[in-house]
KOLRO-422044 format. One record per residue: residue number from 1; residue in three letters; chain; x, y, z of N, C-alpha, C in turn. Coordinates in nm, 2 decimals, decimal comma. Layout:
<rs>
+-----+------+------+--------+--------+--------+--------+--------+--------+--------+--------+--------+
! pos ! code ! unit !    npx !    npy !    npz !   capx !   capy !   capz !    cpx !    cpy !    cpz !
+-----+------+------+--------+--------+--------+--------+--------+--------+--------+--------+--------+
! NUM !  ALA !    A !      X !      Y !      Z !      X !      Y !      Z !      X !      Y !      Z !
...
+-----+------+------+--------+--------+--------+--------+--------+--------+--------+--------+--------+
</rs>
This chain:
<rs>
+-----+------+------+--------+--------+--------+--------+--------+--------+--------+--------+--------+
! pos ! code ! unit !    npx !    npy !    npz !   capx !   capy !   capz !    cpx !    cpy !    cpz !
+-----+------+------+--------+--------+--------+--------+--------+--------+--------+--------+--------+
!   1 !  MET !    A !   0,43 !  -2,23 !   1,92 !   0,35 !  -2,35 !   1,87 !   0,33 !  -2,38 !   1,78 !
!   2 !  VAL !    A !   0,37 !  -2,46 !   1,65 !   0,35 !  -2,55 !   1,50 !   0,36 !  -2,63 !   1,48 !
!   3 !  ALA !    A !   0,29 !  -2,69 !   1,36 !   0,30 !  -2,84 !   1,39 !   0,38 !  -2,85 !   1,30 !
!   4 !  ARG !    A !   0,49 !  -2,92 !   1,23 !   0,60 !  -2,99 !   1,10 !   0,60 !  -3,12 !   1,20 !
!   5 !  ASP !    A !   0,59 !  -3,19 !   1,07 !   0,60 !  -3,32 !   1,06 !   0,52 !  -3,39 !   1,20 !
!   6 !  ARG !    A !   0,46 !  -3,38 !   1,20 !   0,36 !  -3,42 !   1,29 !   0,36 !  -3,45 !   1,49 !
!   7 !  ARG !    A !   0,46 !  -3,31 !   1,49 !   0,53 !  -3,31 !   1,56 !   0,51 !  -3,11 !   1,64 !
!   8 !  LEU !    A !   0,53 !  -3,06 !   1,72 !   0,52 !  -2,91 !   1,82 !   0,63 !  -2,88 !   1,78 !
!   9 !  VAL !    A !   0,68 !  -2,79 !   1,72 !   0,80 !  -2,69 !   1,72 !   0,79 !  -2,57 !   1,77 !
!  10 !  ALA !    A !   0,86 !  -2,48 !   1,91 !   0,82 !  -2,39 !   1,94 !   0,89 !  -2,28 !   1,84 !
!  11 !  LEU !    A !   0,85 !  -2,17 !   1,82 !   0,88 !  -2,02 !   1,72 !   0,89 !  -1,94 !   1,82 !
!  12 !  SER !    A !   1,07 !  -1,90 !   1,78 !   1,11 !  -1,80 !   1,82 !   1,00 !  -1,65 !   1,77 !
!  13 !  GLU !    A !   1,08 !  -1,53 !   1,87 !   0,94 !  -1,40 !   1,83 !   1,03 !  -1,33 !   1,67 !
!  14 !  GLN !    A !   1,11 !  -1,37 !   1,62 !   1,15 !  -1,38 !   1,53 !   1,13 !  -1,43 !   1,39 !
!  15 !  ALA !    A !   1,02 !  -1,52 !   1,45 !   0,97 !  -1,61 !   1,32 !   0,91 !  -1,57 !   1,26 !
!  16 !  LEU !    A !   0,79 !  -1,59 !   1,13 !   0,71 !  -1,57 !   1,03 !   0,69 !  -1,74 !   1,04 !
!  17 !  ILE !    A !   0,51 !  -1,70 !   1,06 !   0,40 !  -1,80 !   0,98 !   0,37 !  -1,76 !   0,88 !
!  18 !  GLU !    A !   0,38 !  -1,87 !   0,83 !   0,33 !  -1,84 !   0,66 !   0,26 !  -1,93 !   0,63 !
!  19 !  ASP !    A !   0,12 !  -1,93 !   0,58 !   0,04 !  -1,98 !   0,57 !  -0,01 !  -1,95 !   0,43 !
!  20 !  ARG !    A !  -0,12 !  -2,03 !   0,39 !  -0,17 !  -2,03 !   0,24 !  -0,29 !  -1,89 !   0,27 !
!  21 !  CYS !    A !  -0,33 !  -1,86 !   0,37 !  -0,46 !  -1,78 !   0,43 !  -0,43 !  -1,67 !   0,41 !
!  22 !  PHE !    A !  -0,27 !  -1,64 !   0,42 !  -0,23 !  -1,51 !   0,41 !  -0,14 !  -1,50 !   0,30 !
!  23 !  ASN !    A !  -0,12 !  -1,38 !   0,24 !  -0,06 !  -1,34 !   0,09 !   0,07 !  -1,34 !   0,11 !
!  24 !  ARG !    A !   0,10 !  -1,28 !   0,24 !   0,23 !  -1,27 !   0,33 !   0,21 !  -1,32 !   0,49 !
!  25 !  PRO !    A !   0,42 !  -1,36 !   0,49 !   0,43 !  -1,40 !   0,60 !   0,37 !  -1,32 !   0,75 !
!  26 !  LEU !    A !   0,32 !  -1,38 !   0,82 !   0,26 !  -1,30 !   0,94 !   0,37 !  -1,32 !   1,10 !
!  27 !  PRO !    A !   0,42 !  -1,22 !   1,14 !   0,54 !  -1,23 !   1,21 !   0,51 !  -1,30 !   1,35 !
!  28 !  VAL !    A !   0,52 !  -1,36 !   1,39 !   0,49 !  -1,43 !   1,54 !   0,48 !  -1,28 !   1,69 !
!  29 !  ARG !    A !   0,60 !  -1,19 !   1,64 !   0,62 !  -1,10 !   1,76 !   0,47 !  -1,04 !   1,77 !
!  30 !  ALA !    A !   0,41 !  -1,04 !   1,64 !   0,28 !  -0,98 !   1,57 !   0,19 !  -1,01 !   1,72 !
!  31 !  LEU !    A !   0,19 !  -1,17 !   1,73 !   0,08 !  -1,23 !   1,80 !   0,12 !  -1,16 !   1,93 !
!  32 !  LEU !    A !   0,22 !  -1,13 !   2,04 !   0,23 !  -1,07 !   2,11 !   0,16 !  -1,00 !   2,19 !
!  33 !  ASN !    A !   0,14 !  -0,94 !   2,13 !   0,02 !  -0,79 !   2,11 !  -0,08 !  -0,77 !   2,06 !
!  34 !  ALA !    A !  -0,13 !  -0,74 !   2,13 !  -0,31 !  -0,78 !   2,06 !  -0,29 !  -0,67 !   1,96 !
!  35 !  ALA !    A !  -0,25 !  -0,54 !   1,96 !  -0,26 !  -0,41 !   1,84 !  -0,19 !  -0,46 !   1,77 !
!  36 !  GLU !    A !  -0,09 !  -0,52 !   1,75 !   0,00 !  -0,53 !   1,64 !  -0,05 !  -0,68 !   1,56 !
!  37 !  THR !    A !  -0,08 !  -0,73 !   1,66 !  -0,22 !  -0,88 !   1,60 !  -0,30 !  -0,87 !   1,45 !
!  38 !  THR !    A !  -0,38 !  -0,73 !   1,55 !  -0,49 !  -0,69 !   1,47 !  -0,45 !  -0,62 !   1,33 !
!  39 !  ASP !    A !  -0,36 !  -0,55 !   1,35 !  -0,30 !  -0,46 !   1,25 !  -0,23 !  -0,59 !   1,14 !
!  40 !  ALA !    A !  -0,16 !  -0,66 !   1,23 !  -0,05 !  -0,77 !   1,13 !  -0,17 !  -0,90 !   1,02 !
!  41 !  VAL !    A !  -0,26 !  -0,88 !   1,09 !  -0,37 !  -1,01 !   1,09 !  -0,42 !  -0,91 !   0,89 !
!  42 !  ALA !    A !  -0,49 !  -0,80 !   0,98 !  -0,58 !  -0,72 !   0,90 !  -0,48 !  -0,69 !   0,74 !
!  43 !  GLU !    A !  -0,31 !  -0,67 !   0,77 !  -0,30 !  -0,60 !   0,63 !  -0,26 !  -0,78 !   0,58 !
!  44 !  ALA !    A !  -0,22 !  -0,88 !   0,64 !  -0,22 !  -0,97 !   0,60 !  -0,34 !  -1,01 !   0,48 !
!  45 !  LEU !    A !  -0,40 !  -0,99 !   0,51 !  -0,57 !  -1,03 !   0,44 !  -0,62 !  -0,89 !   0,34 !
!  46 !  ARG !    A !  -0,55 !  -0,80 !   0,39 !  -0,57 !  -0,70 !   0,26 !  -0,51 !  -0,71 !   0,16 !
!  47 !  ALA !    A !  -0,40 !  -0,76 !   0,14 !  -0,31 !  -0,74 !   0,09 !  -0,30 !  -0,92 !  -0,01 !
!  48 !  ARG !    A !  -0,42 !  -0,97 !   0,06 !  -0,44 !  -1,11 !  -0,05 !  -0,60 !  -1,12 !  -0,13 !
!  49 !  GLY !    A !  -0,62 !  -0,92 !  -0,06 !  -0,78 !  -0,88 !  -0,15 !  -0,87 !  -0,96 !  -0,09 !
!  50 !  SER !    A !  -0,90 !  -0,97 !   0,01 !  -0,98 !  -0,98 !   0,10 !  -1,16 !  -0,95 !   0,06 !
!  51 !  LYS !    A !  -1,26 !  -1,04 !   0,04 !  -1,37 !  -0,94 !  -0,04 !  -1,42 !  -0,84 !   0,09 !
!  52 !  VAL !    A !  -1,41 !  -0,84 !   0,24 !  -1,45 !  -0,76 !   0,30 !  -1,39 !  -0,62 !   0,29 !
!  53 !  PHE !    A !  -1,21 !  -0,65 !   0,29 !  -1,14 !  -0,50 !   0,27 !  -1,14 !  -0,42 !   0,07 !
!  54 !  VAL !    A !  -1,21 !  -0,50 !   0,01 !  -1,27 !  -0,52 !  -0,08 !  -1,41 !  -0,39 !  -0,11 !
!  55 !  GLU !    A !  -1,47 !  -0,50 !  -0,02 !  -1,63 !  -0,38 !   0,00 !  -1,63 !  -0,26 !   0,03 !
!  56 !  GLU !    A !  -1,54 !  -0,27 !   0,17 !  -1,50 !  -0,16 !   0,25 !  -1,42 !  -0,05 !   0,13 !
!  57 !  ARG !    A !  -1,36 !  -0,07 !   0,08 !  -1,25 !  -0,01 !  -0,03 !  -1,36 !   0,04 !  -0,13 !
!  58 !  GLU !    A !  -1,44 !   0,00 !  -0,16 !  -1,53 !  -0,01 !  -0,28 !  -1,65 !   0,14 !  -0,18 !
!  59 !  ALA !    A !  -1,68 !   0,10 !  -0,10 !  -1,76 !   0,17 !   0,00 !  -1,72 !   0,34 !   0,01 !
!  60 !  GLY !    A !  -1,57 !   0,32 !   0,06 !  -1,50 !   0,43 !   0,09 !  -1,56 !   0,53 !   0,00 !
!  61 !  ARG !    A !  -1,45 !   0,49 !  -0,17 !  -1,50 !   0,52 !  -0,29 !  -1,62 !   0,58 !  -0,32 !
!  62 !  ALA !    A !  -1,69 !   0,53 !  -0,31 !  -1,84 !   0,59 !  -0,30 !  -1,88 !   0,69 !  -0,30 !
!  63 !  GLU !    A !  -1,85 !   0,71 !  -0,08 !  -1,87 !   0,80 !   0,00 !  -1,81 !   0,91 !  -0,04 !
!  64 !  GLY !    A !  -1,71 !   0,87 !  -0,11 !  -1,60 !   0,99 !  -0,13 !  -1,62 !   1,10 !  -0,30 !
!  65 !  LYS !    A !  -1,70 !   0,97 !  -0,36 !  -1,77 !   1,05 !  -0,47 !  -1,91 !   1,13 !  -0,42 !
!  66 !  ALA !    A !  -1,95 !   1,11 !  -0,36 !  -2,08 !   1,15 !  -0,30 !  -2,04 !   1,30 !  -0,23 !
!  67 !  GLN !    A !  -1,92 !   1,27 !  -0,16 !  -1,90 !   1,39 !  -0,08 !  -1,87 !   1,51 !  -0,17 !
!  68 !  GLY !    A !  -1,76 !   1,47 !  -0,27 !  -1,78 !   1,56 !  -0,39 !  -1,84 !   1,61 !  -0,48 !
!  69 !  LYS !    A !  -1,93 !   1,54 !  -0,53 !  -2,06 !   1,58 !  -0,59 !  -2,12 !   1,69 !  -0,49 !
!  70 !  ALA !    A !  -2,14 !   1,66 !  -0,37 !  -2,22 !   1,76 !  -0,25 !  -2,19 !   1,87 !  -0,26 !
!  71 !  GLU !    A !  -2,01 !   1,83 !  -0,24 !  -1,93 !   1,97 !  -0,23 !  -1,93 !   2,07 !  -0,42 !
!  72 !  GLY !    A !  -1,91 !   1,93 !  -0,48 !  -1,95 !   2,04 !  -0,61 !  -2,05 !   2,09 !  -0,65 !
!  73 !  LEU !    A !  -2,19 !   2,10 !  -0,54 !  -2,34 !   2,15 !  -0,61 !  -2,32 !   2,24 !  -0,48 !
!  74 !  LEU !    A !  -2,30 !   2,26 !  -0,37 !  -2,24 !   2,32 !  -0,28 !  -2,17 !   2,49 !  -0,36 !
!  75 !  MET !    A !  -2,02 !   2,43 !  -0,43 !  -1,97 !   2,57 !  -0,50 !  -1,99 !   2,57 !  -0,62 !
!  76 !  ILE !    A !  -2,12 !   2,55 !  -0,68 !  -2,17 !   2,59 !  -0,77 !  -2,29 !   2,73 !  -0,73 !
!  77 !  LEU !    A !  -2,35 !   2,66 !  -0,63 !  -2,50 !   2,78 !  -0,59 !  -2,39 !   2,89 !  -0,55 !
!  78 !  GLU !    A !  -2,27 !   2,82 !  -0,48 !  -2,24 !   2,99 !  -0,39 !  -2,18 !   3,04 !  -0,57 !
!  79 !  ALA !    A !  -2,08 !   2,97 !  -0,63 !  -2,06 !   3,08 !  -0,74 !  -2,16 !   3,13 !  -0,82 !
!  80 !  ARG !    A !  -2,34 !   3,09 !  -0,81 !  -2,40 !   3,19 !  -0,88 !  -2,48 !   3,28 !  -0,73 !
!  81 !  GLY !    A !  -2,41 !   3,27 !  -0,68 !  -2,51 !   3,37 !  -0,58 !  -2,57 !   3,30 !  -0,49 !
!  82 !  ILE !    A !  -2,67 !   3,20 !  -0,53 !  -2,75 !   3,14 !  -0,46 !  -2,74 !   3,09 !  -0,32 !
!  83 !  PRO !    A !  -2,80 !   3,10 !  -0,19 !  -2,79 !   3,15 !  -0,05 !  -2,81 !   3,00 !  -0,04 !
!  84 !  VAL !    A !  -2,72 !   2,95 !   0,06 !  -2,77 !   2,78 !   0,13 !  -2,77 !   2,81 !   0,27 !
!  85 !  THR !    A !  -2,89 !   2,79 !   0,36 !  -2,90 !   2,77 !   0,47 !  -2,78 !   2,68 !   0,54 !
!  86 !  ALA !    A !  -2,79 !   2,67 !   0,63 !  -2,74 !   2,58 !   0,71 !  -2,80 !   2,43 !   0,72 !
!  87 !  GLN !    A !  -2,89 !   2,45 !   0,74 !  -3,04 !   2,31 !   0,73 !  -2,98 !   2,28 !   0,55 !
!  88 !  GLN !    A !  -3,03 !   2,34 !   0,44 !  -3,00 !   2,35 !   0,33 !  -2,85 !   2,20 !   0,29 !
!  89 !  ARG !    A !  -2,73 !   2,28 !   0,33 !  -2,63 !   2,23 !   0,34 !  -2,61 !   2,10 !   0,42 !
!  90 !  LYS !    A !  -2,66 !   2,07 !   0,51 !  -2,63 !   2,00 !   0,58 !  -2,73 !   1,89 !   0,53 !
!  91 !  ARG !    A !  -2,86 !   1,93 !   0,42 !  -2,91 !   1,81 !   0,37 !  -2,83 !   1,75 !   0,24 !
!  92 !  ILE !    A !  -2,76 !   1,87 !   0,18 !  -2,65 !   1,80 !   0,13 !  -2,55 !   1,73 !   0,12 !
!  93 !  LEU !    A !  -2,50 !   1,83 !   0,20 !  -2,35 !   1,70 !   0,22 !  -2,43 !   1,56 !   0,31 !
!  94 !  GLY !    A !  -2,54 !   1,56 !   0,36 !  -2,61 !   1,42 !   0,42 !  -2,61 !   1,33 !   0,29 !
!  95 !  THR !    A !  -2,65 !   1,38 !   0,21 !  -2,74 !   1,31 !   0,07 !  -2,60 !   1,20 !   0,02 !
!  96 !  THR !    A !  -2,60 !   1,06 !   0,03 !  -2,52 !   1,01 !  -0,03 !  -2,59 !   0,95 !  -0,20 !
!  97 !  LYS !    A !  -2,69 !   0,95 !  -0,23 !  -2,74 !   0,87 !  -0,36 !  -2,71 !   0,97 !  -0,49 !
!  98 !  PRO !    A !  -2,60 !   0,85 !  -0,57 !  -2,56 !   0,91 !  -0,64 !  -2,59 !   0,96 !  -0,82 !
!  99 !  ALA !    A !  -2,74 !   0,90 !  -0,84 !  -2,82 !   0,95 !  -0,91 !  -2,86 !   1,12 !  -0,88 !
! 100 !  LEU !    A !  -2,92 !   1,09 !  -0,74 !  -2,99 !   1,23 !  -0,70 !  -2,89 !   1,32 !  -0,72 !
! 101 !  LEU !    A !  -2,79 !   1,32 !  -0,65 !  -2,72 !   1,45 !  -0,64 !  -2,65 !   1,47 !  -0,79 !
! 102 !  ASP !    A !  -2,64 !   1,39 !  -0,88 !  -2,60 !   1,42 !  -1,01 !  -2,73 !   1,50 !  -1,04 !
! 103 !  ARG !    A !  -2,88 !   1,47 !  -1,05 !  -3,03 !   1,53 !  -1,06 !  -2,97 !   1,68 !  -1,05 !
! 104 !  TRP !    A !  -2,95 !   1,71 !  -0,89 !  -2,93 !   1,81 !  -0,83 !  -2,80 !   1,90 !  -0,91 !
! 105 !  LEU !    A !  -2,71 !   1,85 !  -0,95 !  -2,58 !   1,93 !  -1,00 !  -2,58 !   1,96 !  -1,13 !
! 106 !  ARG !    A !  -2,67 !   1,90 !  -1,20 !  -2,79 !   1,90 !  -1,33 !  -2,86 !   2,10 !  -1,29 !
! 107 !  ARG !    A !  -2,94 !   2,05 !  -1,23 !  -3,05 !   2,15 !  -1,22 !  -3,00 !   2,32 !  -1,11 !
! 108 !  ALA !    A !  -2,90 !   2,23 !  -1,05 !  -2,78 !   2,40 !  -1,00 !  -2,75 !   2,45 !  -1,10 !
! 109 !  VAL !    A !  -2,70 !   2,44 !  -1,25 !  -2,67 !   2,51 !  -1,38 !  -2,75 !   2,60 !  -1,39 !
! 110 !  SER !    A !  -2,91 !   2,61 !  -1,31 !  -2,95 !   2,71 !  -1,41 !  -3,06 !   2,77 !  -1,29 !
! 111 !  ALA !    A !  -3,04 !   2,66 !  -1,22 !  -3,22 !   2,68 !  -1,15 !  -3,18 !   2,85 !  -1,01 !
! 112 !  ALA !    A !  -3,29 !   2,92 !  -0,99 !  -3,24 !   3,05 !  -0,93 !  -3,26 !   3,00 !  -0,77 !
! 113 !  SER !    A !  -3,33 !   2,89 !  -0,74 !  -3,32 !   2,88 !  -0,53 !  -3,24 !   2,73 !  -0,53 !
! 114 !  VAL !    A !  -3,23 !   2,72 !  -0,41 !  -3,22 !   2,57 !  -0,34 !  -3,38 !   2,47 !  -0,45 !
! 115 !  GLU !    A !  -3,45 !   2,56 !  -0,38 !  -3,52 !   2,48 !  -0,33 !  -3,59 !   2,44 !  -0,47 !
! 116 !  ALA !    A !  -3,55 !   2,54 !  -0,62 !  -3,56 !   2,49 !  -0,74 !  -3,49 !   2,36 !  -0,76 !
! 117 !  VAL !    A !  -3,34 !   2,33 !  -0,68 !  -3,28 !   2,26 !  -0,74 !  -3,34 !   2,11 !  -0,68 !
! 118 !  TRP !    A !  -3,41 !   2,12 !  -0,60 !  -3,49 !   1,99 !  -0,51 !  -3,59 !   1,99 !  -0,58 !
! 119 !  GLU !    A !  -3,63 !   2,04 !  -0,63 !  -3,79 !   1,99 !  -0,78 !  -3,78 !   1,92 !  -0,82 !
+-----+------+------+--------+--------+--------+--------+--------+--------+--------+--------+--------+
</rs>
């Protein structure tokens, strides 16, 4: 049911709900299934550029960049023949601070050990 001209009107399962809060119409059938409802609303809000989705995307990108830097650091150490213990690998891969990873990457080019990278 939706309000039209001050009266309620029943919607068919094939109908679309159009509202300015969504960037695209929301299918009524999606509201009949909880999983579809969640997905349809999320997609409509994502398409609209909702702040939550923008922030999540930015956080995902930052996480991906940090992971790439950590993996790059491990590759440099491996290529230089510097042994990395499982504990050191875990510390490197668990680091998410871009500035710290950048510092480690610069040091890894000339360091003789993982400990020297961390100094």
